[in-house]
C-alpha positions in Angstrom: -11.9 -25.8 -32.2 -10.8 -26.4 -35.8 -12.9 -27.0 -38.8 -11.3 -28.7 -41.8 -12.6 -28.8 -45.4 -10.8 -30.8 -48.1 -10.9 -30.3 -51.8 -9.1 -31.4 -55.0 -10.1 -35.0 -55.2 -11.2 -36.6 -58.5 -10.6 -39.2 -61.1 -7.1 -39.6 -62.7 -5.3 -42.1 -64.8 -2.5 -44.2 -63.4 0.7 -42.2 -63.4 -1.1 -38.9 -63.2 -1.1 -36.2 -60.5 -3.6 -34.5 -58.2 -3.2 -31.9 -55.5 -5.4 -32.0 -52.5 -6.1 -29.0 -50.3 -7.4 -28.8 -46.7 -8.5 -25.4 -45.5 -8.7 -24.8 -41.8 -10.7 -22.3 -39.7 -9.2 -20.6 -36.7 -6.4 -18.2 -35.9 -3.9 -20.7 -34.4 -3.4 -22.9 -37.4 0.4 -22.8 -37.1 0.2 -24.7 -33.7 -1.4 -27.7 -35.3 0.3 -30.7 -36.7 -1.6 -31.5 -39.9 -2.0 -35.0 -41.4 -3.5 -36.8 -44.3 -5.1 -40.2 -44.0 -6.9 -42.4 -46.5 -9.4 -45.2 -46.4 -10.2 -47.6 -49.2 -13.4 -49.6 -49.3 -13.2 -52.5 -46.8 -9.9 -51.3 -45.4 -8.9 -49.5 -42.2 -7.9 -45.9 -42.3 -4.3 -45.5 -43.2 -1.7 -42.8 -42.4 -0.3 -41.0 -45.5 1.7 -38.0 -44.3 1.9 -35.3 -41.7 3.6 -32.0 -41.2 4.6 -30.1 -38.1 3.1 -26.7 -37.3 6.1 -24.8 -38.5 6.3 -26.9 -41.7 9.9 -27.9 -40.9 9.2 -31.5 -40.2 7.4 -34.0 -42.4 6.8 -37.7 -42.2 5.5 -40.1 -44.9 4.1 -43.6 -45.1 6.5 -45.9 -47.0 3.8 -46.6 -49.6 3.8 -42.9 -50.7 7.3 -41.8 -50.0 8.9 -40.3 -53.1 5.6 -39.8 -54.8 3.6 -37.6 -52.4 4.6 -34.3 -50.9 2.8 -32.6 -48.0 3.2 -28.9 -47.5 1.4 -26.0 -45.7 0.8 -22.3 -46.0 0.2 -21.0 -42.6 -0.8 -17.6 -43.9 -3.6 -19.2 -45.8 -4.5 -21.8 -43.1 -4.1 -24.5 -45.7 -2.3 -27.8 -46.0 -1.7 -29.5 -49.3 -1.0 -33.0 -50.5 0.7 -33.2 -53.9 0.3 -36.7 -55.3 2.4 -37.7 -58.3 2.8 -41.1 -60.0 -0.5 -42.2 -58.8 -1.4 -45.9 -58.8 -4.7 -47.6 -58.7 -3.9 -48.7 -55.1 -4.0 -45.1 -54.1 -7.7 -45.0 -54.7 -9.4 -44.0 -51.4 -11.2 -41.3 -49.5 -8.5 -38.9 -48.3 -9.1 -36.9 -45.1 -7.1 -34.3 -43.4 -6.7 -34.3 -39.6 -5.3 -31.9 -37.0 -4.1 -31.8 -33.5 -1.5 -30.2 -31.3 1.4 -32.3 -30.1 4.3 -31.5 -27.8 6.9 -33.0 -30.2 7.1 -33.7 -33.9 7.7 -37.1 -35.4 5.4 -40.1 -35.4 1.7 -39.4 -34.8 0.6 -41.9 -37.4 -2.4 -43.3 -35.6 -5.8 -41.7 -36.5 -6.7 -42.0 -32.8 -4.2 -39.3 -32.0 -6.1 -36.6 -34.0 -9.1 -34.8 -32.7 -10.2 -32.8 -35.7 -11.1 -34.2 -39.1 -12.4 -33.1 -42.4 -15.2 -34.8 -44.3 -12.9 -36.4 -46.9 -12.5 -36.2 -50.6 -12.6 -39.1 -53.0 -9.5 -39.9 -55.1 -9.9 -42.6 -57.8 -7.0 -43.8 -59.9 -7.9 -45.8 -63.0 -5.6 -48.3 -64.5 
């Protein structure tokens, strides 16, 4: 069982930066692939990025590649999402998710993840 708590959301101007954090409970954090998803009003939940348990493998949605960076600190049981060059279309509720997989790569569907945080709002003004 893993409990996830996000923080770091807020209001930022277009072109600005935010860093989201997701703190996880439990002693086996390094086994979990961690992911960030987002959901804008009236839209389906969308994959943003994920990172393998060891932190050696990452994967990004094309829409955020080159602007967002996912990282993790296994000693702190925390995963981060550094968001730079933010655009109004990045406005959404951002949620972190976790699950254990046999292999890295892919895992972009929200249905693949069992554990979810409550989400944090990110609003980018133009």
